[in-house]
SERO-4910 file (N, C-alpha, C, O; in steps of 0.05 Angstrom, whole numbers):
BEGIN
 pado doro    nc1    nc2    nc3   cac1   cac2   cac3    cc1    cc2    cc3    oc1    oc2    oc3
  Met    A    117  -1035   -793    113  -1015   -772     84  -1013   -765     67  -1012   -783
  Lys    A     78  -1012   -740     51  -1008   -730     49   -982   -715     67   -975   -699
  Ala    A     27   -967   -719     23   -942   -705     -3   -944   -690    -23   -955   -699
  Ser    A     -3   -933   -665    -27   -934   -649    -29   -909   -632     -8   -898   -623
  Lys    A    -53   -900   -628    -57   -876   -611    -54   -884   -581    -61   -906   -573
  Thr    A    -43   -866   -566    -39   -870   -538    -40   -844   -523    -45   -823   -535
  Leu    A    -35   -844   -497    -33   -820   -481     -5   -818   -469      7   -838   -462
  Tyr    A      5   -794   -467     30   -789   -453     25   -766   -434     22   -743   -442
  Arg    A     25   -773   -408     21   -753   -387     -5   -737   -392     -6   -713   -388
  Gly    A    -26   -752   -400    -52   -740   -403    -57   -727   -430    -79   -719   -435
  Gly    A    -36   -725   -447    -40   -713   -473    -38   -734   -495    -29   -756   -491
  Ala    A    -48   -726   -519    -49   -745   -542    -21   -751   -551     -3   -734   -551
  Ala    A    -17   -776   -559      9   -785   -569      5   -808   -588    -17   -819   -590
  Leu    A     26   -816   -602     27   -839   -620     50   -856   -613     72   -847   -608
  Thr    A     46   -882   -613     67   -902   -610     72   -915   -637     53   -925   -649
  Leu    A     97   -916   -646    105   -929   -671    124   -952   -663    142   -948   -647
  Ala    A    119   -975   -674    135   -998   -666    140  -1017   -689    124  -1021   -707
  Thr    A    164  -1029   -689    171  -1051   -706    175  -1075   -688    168  -1075   -664
  Arg    A    186  -1097   -699    192  -1120   -682    215  -1115   -663    219  -1131   -644
  Val    A    230  -1093   -667    254  -1089   -652    253  -1063   -635    262  -1063   -612
  Leu    A    242  -1042   -646    242  -1016   -633    214  -1005   -629    196  -1011   -645
  Glu    A    211   -989   -608    185   -975   -603    191   -947   -594    208   -942   -577
  Leu    A    177   -928   -607    181   -900   -598    153   -887   -596    134   -896   -608
  Thr    A    153   -866   -580    128   -851   -575    133   -821   -581    153   -810   -572
  Val    A    114   -809   -596    115   -781   -602     90   -768   -591     68   -780   -592
  Thr    A     93   -744   -581     70   -728   -572     57   -714   -595     71   -706   -614
  Thr    A     31   -711   -595     16   -696   -615      1   -672   -603     -7   -654   -617
  Ser    A     -3   -673   -576    -17   -650   -563      3   -627   -558     -5   -605   -553
  Val    A     29   -633   -559     50   -613   -558     72   -623   -576     72   -646   -585
  Gly    A     92   -606   -582    115   -616   -597    121   -600   -622    114   -576   -624
  Pro    A    135   -612   -641    140   -641   -643    161   -651   -624    181   -637   -619
  Arg    A    157   -674   -613    175   -685   -592    173   -716   -592    152   -727   -592
  Val    A    197   -729   -592    198   -758   -588    205   -761   -559    226   -754   -550
  Val    A    186   -773   -543    190   -775   -514    200   -802   -505    208   -804   -482
  Ser    A    200   -822   -522    208   -848   -513    220   -864   -536    210   -863   -559
  Leu    A    241   -878   -531    253   -898   -549    261   -922   -533    277   -920   -514
  Lys    A    251   -945   -541    257   -970   -527    265   -992   -547    256   -992   -570
  Ser    A    283  -1009   -538    289  -1033   -553    272  -1056   -542    272  -1061   -518
  Leu    A    258  -1069   -559    240  -1091   -550    256  -1117   -546    245  -1137   -537
  Ala    A    282  -1116   -552    299  -1140   -549    312  -1141   -521    324  -1161   -514
  Gly    A    310  -1119   -506    322  -1118   -480    304  -1107   -459    280  -1103   -464
  Asp    A    315  -1102   -435    298  -1092   -413    308  -1065   -403    304  -1059   -379
  Ala    A    322  -1050   -420    333  -1024   -411    312  -1003   -407    317   -983   -394
  Gly    A    287  -1007   -418    266   -987   -416    271   -963   -434    286   -965   -454
  Asn    A    259   -941   -427    261   -917   -443    290   -906   -441    298   -898   -419
  Leu    A    304   -904   -463    331   -893   -462    332   -863   -460    352   -852   -452
  Phe    A    309   -850   -467    308   -821   -467    302   -811   -439    290   -825   -422
  Leu    A    311   -787   -433    305   -774   -408    276   -765   -407    265   -755   -427
  Glu    A    262   -769   -385    236   -759   -380    236   -740   -356    241   -749   -334
  Leu    A    233   -715   -361    234   -695   -339    207   -693   -325    186   -699   -337
  Pro    A    206   -686   -299    181   -683   -284    163   -663   -297    172   -644   -310
  Arg    A    136   -667   -294    117   -648   -306    121   -620   -296    117   -601   -311
  Asn    A    129   -617   -270    131   -591   -258    160   -580   -260    166   -562   -245
  Asp    A    176   -592   -277    204   -582   -280    203   -553   -289    188   -546   -307
  Pro    A    220   -536   -276    219   -507   -283    225   -502   -312    241   -516   -325
  Arg    A    212   -482   -323    217   -475   -351    243   -460   -353    252   -447   -334
  Leu    A    256   -462   -377    281   -449   -382    276   -428   -404    271   -435   -427
  His    A    278   -403   -396    272   -381   -414    244   -384   -427    240   -377   -450
  Gly    A    225   -395   -411    198   -398   -421    193   -424   -435    170   -430   -443
  Tyr    A    214   -441   -439    211   -466   -454    210   -489   -435    226   -492   -416
  Gln    A    190   -507   -440    188   -532   -424    205   -553   -437    198   -563   -459
  Leu    A    227   -561   -424    245   -580   -437    232   -608   -441    235   -620   -462
  Arg    A    218   -618   -420    204   -644   -421    222   -668   -423    216   -689   -412
  Gly    A    244   -666   -437    261   -689   -442    257   -699   -471    244   -686   -487
  Gly    A    269   -723   -476    266   -735   -502    281   -721   -524    303   -709   -519
  His    A    271   -722   -548    284   -711   -572    268   -688   -583    244   -690   -586
  Arg    A    282   -666   -589    268   -642   -599    284   -630   -622    308   -637   -627
  Leu    A    272   -612   -636    285   -596   -657    287   -567   -648    266   -555   -642
  Trp    A    311   -557   -647    315   -529   -641    328   -515   -664    335   -527   -684
  Arg    A    329   -488   -662    342   -471   -682    369   -462   -671    370   -451   -649
  Ala    A    389   -465   -686    416   -455   -680    422   -431   -698    411   -429   -720
  Pro    A    439   -412   -689    453   -410   -664    434   -406   -640    412   -396   -643
  Glu    A    443   -414   -616    426   -412   -593    420   -384   -585    438   -366   -584
  Asp    A    394   -379   -580    385   -352   -573    361   -355   -555    344   -373   -560
  Val    A    358   -338   -535    337   -342   -515    309   -337   -527    289   -346   -515
  Val    A    307   -324   -549    281   -320   -563    278   -340   -586    259   -355   -587
  Asp    A    298   -340   -604    295   -356   -628    297   -386   -623    283   -401   -636
  Ser    A    313   -394   -604    316   -423   -598    295   -433   -578    287   -456   -580
  Tyr    A    288   -417   -559    271   -426   -537    241   -420   -541    226   -419   -521
  His    A    233   -418   -565    204   -414   -570    189   -438   -560    196   -460   -569
  Pro    A    169   -435   -543    155   -458   -532    141   -476   -553    133   -466   -574
  Asp    A    140   -502   -547    126   -521   -565    102   -533   -550    100   -557   -549
  Asp    A     86   -516   -540     63   -524   -522     37   -529   -537     18   -538   -525
  Asp    A     36   -525   -563     11   -527   -578     10   -554   -593     30   -567   -598
  Pro    A    -15   -563   -600    -18   -587   -616     -4   -585   -643     -2   -563   -654
  Val    A      5   -607   -653     19   -608   -679      1   -620   -700    -17   -636   -694
  Gly    A      6   -612   -725     -7   -625   -748      6   -653   -752     30   -656   -750
  Val    A    -11   -672   -758     -2   -700   -761     -9   -710   -789    -32   -709   -797
  Thr    A     11   -721   -803      6   -734   -829     18   -762   -828     42   -765   -822
  Gly    A      2   -781   -835     12   -809   -837     31   -813   -860     26   -803   -882
  Leu    A     52   -828   -856     71   -836   -877     71   -866   -880     62   -880   -861
  Pro    A     80   -877   -902     79   -906   -906     92   -922   -884     83   -944   -877
  Ala    A    114   -911   -872    128   -925   -851    133   -908   -827    152   -912   -812
  Gly    A    114   -888   -822    118   -871   -799     98   -848   -799     75   -852   -806
  Val    A    107   -825   -790     89   -802   -786    105   -776   -789    129   -775   -784
  Ala    A     91   -755   -798    103   -729   -800     88   -710   -781     64   -710   -780
  Leu    A    103   -695   -766     92   -676   -746    101   -648   -753    124   -643   -758
  Arg    A     81   -630   -752     87   -602   -760     76   -583   -739     53   -583   -732
  Gln    A     94   -566   -729     87   -546   -708     74   -522   -721     80   -515   -744
  Pro    A     56   -508   -706     46   -482   -716     69   -463   -720     90   -465   -708
  Val    A     65   -443   -738     85   -423   -743     91   -407   -718     72   -398   -704
  Glu    A    116   -403   -712    124   -387   -688    119   -358   -694    130   -347   -713
  Lys    A    103   -345   -677     96   -317   -682    121   -298   -681    123   -280   -696
  Glu    A    139   -304   -662    162   -286   -658    183   -289   -680    197   -270   -686
  Thr    A    185   -313   -692    207   -318   -711    197   -322   -740    213   -318   -758
  Gly    A    172   -329   -743    162   -336   -770    170   -363   -780    164   -371   -802
  Leu    A    184   -379   -763    193   -405   -771    172   -426   -764    157   -423   -745
  Gln    A    172   -448   -779    156   -471   -773    174   -495   -771    189   -501   -790
  Lys    A    172   -510   -749    189   -534   -745    172   -559   -752    148   -560   -747
  Ala    A    185   -578   -765    172   -603   -771    192   -626   -768    216   -623   -773
  Ile    A    181   -649   -759    197   -673   -756    182   -696   -769    158   -700   -763
  Ser    A    195   -711   -787    183   -735   -798    199   -759   -788    224   -758   -787
  Ile    A    185   -780   -780    197   -803   -768    188   -828   -783    164   -833   -785
  Glu    A    207   -843   -794    200   -867   -809    219   -890   -802    242   -885   -793
  Phe    A    210   -914   -806    226   -938   -801    233   -950   -829    217   -966   -839
  Pro    A    256   -944   -840    264   -958   -865    271   -987   -861    271  -1003   -880
  Ala    A    277   -995   -835    282  -1023   -828    274  -1026   -799    270  -1006   -784
  Asp    A    271  -1051   -790    262  -1056   -763    280  -1043   -742    270  -1035   -721
  Arg    A    306  -1042   -747    325  -1031   -727    334  -1003   -733    352   -993   -720
  Thr    A    322   -990   -752    331   -963   -760    308   -943   -760    287   -949   -771
  Val    A    313   -920   -749    294   -898   -749    307   -875   -766    330   -867   -760
  Arg    A    292   -865   -785    301   -841   -800    285   -817   -791    261   -817   -792
  Val    A    299   -796   -781    286   -773   -770    295   -748   -786    318   -741   -786
  Val    A    276   -736   -800    282   -713   -817    272   -688   -803    248   -686   -796
  His    A    289   -669   -798    283   -644   -784    283   -621   -803    303   -617   -818
  Thr    A    261   -606   -804    258   -585   -824    251   -558   -812    233   -557   -795
  Leu    A    264   -537   -819    257   -510   -813    247   -496   -838    261   -496   -858
  Thr    A    224   -484   -837    212   -469   -859    207   -441   -851    195   -436   -830
  Asn    A    217   -422   -867    213   -394   -861    187   -384   -873    186   -380   -898
  Leu    A    167   -379   -857    142   -368   -866    138   -339   -857    116   -329   -857
  Gly    A    161   -327   -850    161   -299   -843    166   -281   -867    166   -290   -889
  Arg    A    172   -256   -861    176   -236   -883    205   -230   -887    212   -217   -907
  Lys    A    222   -238   -869    251   -232   -871    268   -257   -872    259   -278   -861
  Pro    A    291   -256   -884    309   -279   -882    317   -285   -854    317   -267   -837
  Ala    A    322   -311   -848    329   -319   -821    355   -335   -822    356   -356   -836
  Leu    A    375   -327   -808    400   -342   -806    396   -364   -786    392   -359   -762
  Cys    A    397   -389   -795    389   -411   -777    401   -438   -788    409   -440   -811
  Ala    A    401   -457   -770    408   -484   -776    391   -503   -760    386   -497   -737
  Pro    A    382   -525   -771    368   -546   -755    387   -557   -734    410   -563   -739
  Trp    A    376   -560   -710    392   -568   -687    377   -590   -671    364   -583   -652
  Pro    A    379   -615   -679    365   -636   -665    381   -643   -639    405   -648   -640
  Val    A    366   -645   -617    377   -650   -591    364   -674   -579    339   -675   -576
  Thr    A    380   -695   -571    369   -719   -559    379   -720   -530    403   -720   -524
  Met    A    359   -719   -511    366   -720   -483    363   -749   -473    341   -761   -476
  Leu    A    384   -760   -462    385   -788   -453    388   -789   -423    402   -772   -411
  Arg    A    377   -809   -411    375   -810   -381    403   -815   -369    421   -825   -382
  Arg    A    406   -808   -344    431   -810   -330    439   -839   -326    424   -858   -331
  Gly    A    465   -842   -317    474   -869   -310    490   -883   -331    499   -906   -327
  Gly    A    495   -870   -354    509   -883   -376    535   -870   -384    546   -854   -369
  Tyr    A    544   -877   -407    570   -869   -417    568   -861   -447    560   -878   -463
  Gly    A    575   -837   -453    574   -827   -480    600   -831   -495    621   -831   -484
  Val    A    597   -836   -521    621   -841   -539    619   -823   -563    600   -823   -578
  Ile    A    640   -807   -566    643   -789   -589    667   -798   -605    690   -792   -597
  Pro    A    664   -811   -628    688   -821   -643    703   -797   -655    691   -777   -662
  Leu    A    729   -801   -657    746   -781   -670    755   -790   -697    755   -814   -703
  Leu    A    763   -772   -714    774   -780   -740    800   -796   -735    815   -791   -716
  Pro    A    805   -816   -753    829   -833   -749    855   -816   -749    857   -797   -763
  Leu    A    874   -825   -733    900   -812   -732    915   -818   -758    911   -839   -771
  Arg    A    932   -799   -765    949   -803   -788    978   -796   -781    983   -781   -762
  Asn    A    997   -808   -795   1025   -802   -790   1032   -774   -800   1020   -764   -819
  Gln    A   1052   -762   -787   1061   -736   -796   1074   -739   -823   1091   -755   -827
  Ser    A   1065   -722   -842   1076   -723   -869   1070   -697   -883   1057   -679   -872
  Gly    A   1079   -695   -908   1075   -670   -923   1045   -665   -928   1038   -642   -934
  Asp    A   1029   -686   -927   1000   -683   -932    985   -675   -907    961   -669   -909
  Asn    A    998   -675   -884    985   -670   -858    997   -646   -844   1004   -648   -820
  Leu    A    999   -624   -858   1011   -600   -846    991   -580   -835    998   -561   -823
  Val    A    965   -585   -840    944   -567   -831    925   -583   -813    923   -608   -816
  Pro    A    912   -570   -794    894   -585   -776    870   -596   -790    861   -585   -811
  Arg    A    859   -618   -779    836   -631   -792    809   -622   -780    789   -621   -794
  Tyr    A    809   -616   -754    784   -608   -741    791   -594   -716    814   -593   -707
  Ser    A    770   -582   -703    773   -568   -678    755   -579   -657    732   -587   -662
  Leu    A    765   -579   -632    748   -582   -609    739   -555   -600    755   -536   -598
  Val    A    713   -552   -594    702   -526   -587    690   -527   -559    668   -538   -555
  Pro    A    705   -517   -539    694   -517   -511    677   -492   -506    681   -471   -519
  Trp    A    658   -495   -488    643   -472   -479    657   -458   -455    677   -469   -445
  Ala    A    648   -435   -447    661   -420   -426    663   -435   -400    682   -430   -384
  Tyr    A    645   -454   -395    644   -469   -370    656   -497   -373    654   -513   -354
  Thr    A    668   -503   -396    679   -530   -400    706   -533   -388    724   -516   -393
  Asp    A    710   -554   -372    736   -559   -359    745   -587   -367    735   -607   -356
  Leu    A    763   -589   -386    772   -615   -397    789   -631   -377    796   -654   -383
  Ser    A    796   -619   -355    811   -633   -335    793   -650   -316    803   -666   -301
  Leu    A    767   -646   -318    749   -660   -301    745   -689   -310    748   -695   -333
  Pro    A    740   -707   -290    738   -736   -297    714   -743   -314    712   -766   -324
  Val    A    695   -724   -318    673   -730   -336    683   -735   -365    671   -750   -380
  Trp    A    705   -722   -372    717   -725   -398    737   -747   -398    757   -746   -383
  Asp    A    733   -768   -413    749   -792   -413    763   -793   -441    751   -804   -460
  Leu    A    787   -783   -443    800   -779   -469    815   -804   -478    831   -815   -462
  His    A    811   -812   -503    825   -835   -514    835   -827   -542    828   -806   -552
  Ser    A    851   -845   -554    862   -839   -581    841   -840   -602    843   -826   -623
  Arg    A    820   -857   -599    801   -861   -620    774   -847   -614    757   -844   -632
  Phe    A    770   -839   -589    744   -828   -581    746   -811   -556    766   -813   -541
  Ile    A    726   -795   -552    722   -780   -526    699   -793   -512    677   -795   -522
  Gly    A    704   -803   -487    683   -813   -471    671   -792   -453    685   -773   -445
  Val    A    645   -795   -447    632   -776   -429    620   -793   -406    600   -807   -411
  Asp    A    632   -793   -383    623   -808   -360    603   -791   -344    611   -776   -327
  Val    A    578   -794   -351    557   -776   -341    556   -774   -310    553   -753   -299
  Ala    A    559   -797   -297    557   -797   -268    579   -780   -254    575   -772   -231
  Arg    A    600   -775   -268    622   -760   -257    621   -730   -262    638   -715   -254
  Ala    A    599   -722   -275    595   -693   -280    581   -681   -255    560   -690   -248
  Lys    A    593   -661   -243    581   -648   -220    569   -621   -227    558   -607   -210
  Gly    A    571   -614   -252    559   -589   -262    559   -589   -292    566   -609   -304
  Ala    A    550   -567   -304    547   -566   -333    573   -567   -347    593   -554   -340
  Gln    A    574   -584   -369    597   -586   -386    587   -589   -415    568   -603   -420
  Lys    A    601   -576   -434    593   -578   -462    617   -577   -479    636   -562   -474
  Leu    A    616   -592   -501    638   -593   -520    628   -598   -548    609   -613   -552
  Gly    A    640   -585   -568    633   -588   -596    656   -597   -613    679   -594   -605
  Leu    A    650   -609   -636    670   -617   -656    662   -606   -683    639   -607   -690
  Thr    A    682   -597   -698    676   -586   -724    675   -608   -745    663   -605   -766
  Asp    A    688   -631   -740    687   -654   -758    690   -679   -741    705   -679   -721
  Phe    A    676   -701   -749    677   -726   -735    665   -747   -754    655   -740   -775
  Pro    A    666   -773   -747    656   -793   -765    626   -793   -770    617   -810   -786
  Gly    A    612   -776   -757    583   -774   -763    565   -787   -744    541   -782   -743
  Trp    A    576   -805   -727    559   -819   -708    568   -814   -679    591   -808   -674
  Ser    A    550   -818   -661    556   -817   -632    539   -837   -619    519   -847   -630
  Ala    A    546   -845   -594    532   -867   -581    530   -861   -551    545   -846   -540
  Tyr    A    511   -875   -539    507   -873   -510    500   -901   -499    480   -912   -506
  Trp    A    518   -911   -482    515   -938   -470    501   -934   -443    509   -917   -427
  Asn    A    480   -950   -439    466   -949   -413    454   -977   -408    435   -985   -421
  Gly    A    465   -991   -388    454  -1017   -380    456  -1038   -402    439  -1056   -402
  Gly    A    476  -1037   -419    479  -1057   -440    466  -1050   -466    472  -1062   -487
  Ala    A    448  -1030   -467    437  -1020   -492    452   -996   -501    459   -979   -485
  Val    A    457   -994   -527    472   -972   -538    455   -957   -558    447   -968   -579
  Phe    A    448   -932   -552    434   -915   -571    455   -902   -590    475   -891   -580
  Val    A    450   -904   -616    469   -892   -636    453   -873   -654    431   -880   -663
  Lys    A    465   -850   -659    453   -832   -678    474   -824   -698    498   -821   -691
  Phe    A    466   -819   -723    484   -814   -745    472   -793   -763    449   -793   -769
  Ala    A    489   -774   -772    481   -754   -792    504   -751   -812    527   -747   -804
  Arg    A    497   -752   -838    518   -749   -859    527   -720   -860    513   -701   -855
  Ala    A    553   -717   -868    564   -691   -873    553   -679   -899    548   -694   -918
  Val    A    550   -653   -900    541   -639   -924    565   -625   -935    576   -607   -922
  Asp    A    574   -632   -959    597   -620   -971    595   -590   -974    575   -580   -984
  Gly    A    615   -576   -964    616   -547   -967    598   -531   -949    596   -507   -950
  Ala    A    584   -545   -930    565   -531   -913    579   -516   -891    600   -525   -881
  Gln    A    568   -494   -883    576   -480   -859    559   -489   -836    536   -497   -840
  His    A    570   -488   -811    555   -496   -788    558   -476   -766    577   -460   -766
  Pro    A    539   -475   -747    540   -455   -726    561   -461   -705    575   -482   -707
  Asp    A    564   -444   -686    581   -448   -662    610   -454   -671    621   -474   -663
  Arg    A    621   -436   -687    649   -439   -697    652   -463   -714    674   -475   -715
  Gly    A    631   -471   -728    633   -493   -747    627   -520   -736    635   -540   -748
  Cys    A    612   -522   -713    607   -548   -701    587   -565   -717    565   -555   -724
  Arg    A    594   -590   -722    575   -610   -733    563   -626   -711    541   -638   -714
  Phe    A    576   -627   -688    566   -644   -666    572   -629   -640    592   -615   -637
  Glu    A    554   -632   -620    558   -621   -593    546   -641   -573    527   -655   -578
  Thr    A    558   -641   -549    547   -657   -527    547   -639   -502    564   -623   -498
  Tyr    A    526   -644   -486    523   -629   -461    515   -648   -439    498   -666   -444
  Thr    A    526   -645   -416    517   -661   -393    519   -644   -368    535   -625   -366
  Asn    A    502   -650   -348    503   -638   -322    503   -659   -300    499   -652   -277
  Gly    A    508   -684   -307    507   -705   -288    480   -718   -285    478   -741   -276
  Lys    A    459   -704   -292    432   -715   -290    422   -727   -316    402   -742   -317
  Met    A    436   -720   -338    428   -730   -365    451   -723   -383    470   -709   -375
  Ile    A    449   -731   -408    468   -723   -429    452   -717   -454    431   -729   -460
  Glu    A    461   -697   -469    450   -691   -495    470   -698   -517    493   -691   -516
  Leu    A    461   -712   -538    476   -716   -562    462   -699   -584    439   -702   -589
  Glu    A    478   -681   -596    467   -661   -614    482   -661   -640    506   -659   -640
  Thr    A    468   -662   -662    480   -657   -688    469   -630   -698    448   -621   -690
  Leu    A    484   -618   -716    476   -591   -726    477   -592   -757    496   -600   -769
  Gly    A    455   -582   -769    453   -581   -798    467   -556   -809    481   -542   -794
  Ala    A    464   -552   -835    477   -530   -848    465   -503   -839    441   -500   -835
  Leu    A    483   -484   -835    476   -457   -827    470   -441   -853    489   -438   -869
  Val    A    446   -432   -856    438   -418   -881    423   -392   -874    412   -389   -853
  Asn    A    424   -374   -893    407   -350   -890    381   -356   -905    379   -352   -929
  Leu    A    362   -366   -890    338   -378   -901    318   -356   -911    308   -341   -895
  Ala    A    314   -355   -937    296   -335   -948    267   -342   -942    260   -366   -938
  Pro    A    249   -323   -942    220   -328   -938    210   -349   -958    216   -346   -982
  Gly    A    195   -368   -949    184   -389   -966    202   -413   -970    194   -432   -983
  Lys    A    227   -412   -960    246   -433   -964    249   -450   -939    241   -442   -917
  Ser    A    260   -474   -943    263   -494   -921    292   -504   -921    305   -504   -942
  Val    A    301   -513   -898    326   -527   -895    321   -552   -878    306   -551   -858
  Ala    A    332   -575   -886    327   -600   -873    353   -613   -864    374   -608   -875
  His    A    351   -630   -844    374   -644   -833    364   -671   -823    345   -673   -808
  Thr    A    378   -692   -832    368   -720   -827    387   -734   -808    412   -734   -811
  Glu    A    375   -747   -788    390   -766   -770    379   -794   -774    356   -798   -782
  Tyr    A    396   -814   -768    388   -842   -767    394   -852   -739    415   -846   -728
  Trp    A    376   -867   -727    379   -878   -700    377   -909   -701    365   -921   -718
  Thr    A    391   -921   -681    387   -949   -676    393   -954   -647    403   -936   -633
  Val    A    387   -978   -637    394   -987   -611    407  -1015   -614    396  -1033   -625
  Leu    A    432  -1017   -604    447  -1042   -604    446  -1054   -576    450  -1040   -557
  Glu    A    442  -1080   -575    439  -1094   -549    462  -1111   -542    477  -1121   -559
  Gly    A    466  -1115   -516    485  -1134   -505    514  -1127   -508    531  -1145   -507
  Leu    A    521  -1102   -511    549  -1094   -514    560  -1085   -487    546  -1072   -471
  Pro    A    586  -1091   -482    598  -1081   -457    603  -1051   -458    602  -1039   -480
  Arg    A    606  -1040   -435    611  -1011   -434    636  -1004   -450    658  -1015   -445
  Pro    A    634   -986   -470    657   -982   -489    675   -960   -479    679   -940   -493
  Asp    A    687   -963   -455    703   -942   -443    733   -946   -445    748   -933   -431
  Thr    A    741   -964   -462    769   -968   -468    773   -969   -498    755   -973   -513
  Asp    A    798   -964   -507    804   -965   -535    798   -993   -546    789   -995   -569
  Lys    A    803  -1014   -530    798  -1041   -540    769  -1046   -544    761  -1056   -565
  Ala    A    752  -1038   -525    723  -1042   -528    712  -1026   -550    694  -1035   -564
  Phe    A    723  -1002   -554    714   -985   -577    721   -998   -603    704  -1001   -621
  Ala    A    747  -1005   -606    757  -1014   -633    748  -1042   -640    745  -1048   -663
  Lys    A    745  -1059   -620    739  -1087   -625    709  -1094   -625    701  -1113   -637
  Ile    A    694  -1077   -611    665  -1084   -607    647  -1062   -617    631  -1067   -636
  Leu    A    648  -1038   -606    629  -1018   -612    631  -1008   -641    612  -1007   -656
  Glu    A    655  -1000   -649    659   -988   -676    651  -1008   -698    637  -1000   -716
  Pro    A    659  -1034   -697    650  -1052   -717    620  -1056   -718    608  -1059   -739
  Ala    A    607  -1056   -694    578  -1059   -693    564  -1035   -706    545  -1038   -721
  Val    A    575  -1011   -701    563   -987   -713    568   -987   -743    550   -981   -758
  Arg    A    592   -994   -751    598   -995   -780    580  -1015   -795    571  -1009   -817
  Ala    A    574  -1037   -783    557  -1057   -795    529  -1046   -799    516  -1050   -820
  Trp    A    519  -1031   -779    493  -1018   -781    493   -996   -803    474   -994   -818
  Leu    A    515   -980   -804    516   -958   -823    515   -969   -852    506   -955   -870
  Thr    A    525   -992   -857    525  -1003   -884    496  -1009   -893    492  -1013   -917
  Thr    A    477  -1010   -875    449  -1016   -882    434   -990   -890    412   -992   -900
  Leu    A    446   -967   -885    431   -942   -890    432   -934   -920    421   -914   -928
***
């Protein structure tokens, strides 16, 4: 892994690269990963980059890319701006970024990014309570990906009806504005597809349990993120471990860490793994999913 200083929209940033992947993180604001590219293809930055003058949302500058939020969602606790410089610590295979303590919440957000292998990024998201009161919270990493692609959310394998399968395995959690009859939702037996171009307005869906990975195909490159389940953990939003949001202009792939009542001086962490797979056809059929995408993802997961 090589690290080099650079600029992003006039502010300080770092570029981290292996022979296969290159990503850029901001240090003048954040912590934020603003770019992820595969050096083996020509898809460019897979992450969304919003205009500099894009309107703020509840005082928060979205910017695009990958960020760490606090769940459950709240206009104060979740939307605290990340406009200040971050502390930077070099790691053997990456970098650790630490935000100043949030005055309103007493929380400090930190993201560490390392390359355990050329094709794998390990991203650890940490919330630390430096306030005086306990804080009910969960790490909530959100990855914003640019428009024009197709999202894949794998489902748990089907089982035959039997005496062992008398209770439900997981729940789909729709938001108040979610309409599952719309063509943006492409339902299959093995996965839920998200056809971003067909979304004409906001849509969001959560799952309480799933195989741990999700993917986004765009122009032949597939971004994959994975987070392991935590035994016995509670999760926000009626127990969601995963959520996706799209408005037709982009898509968000979101995992959610354990929901804890975080005591002063304590931390909670949540780890994701990322990769980019090249040269795969659009996985919008059960055949493409089962014969191509799922085996490629499983092969990568065995390396973690």
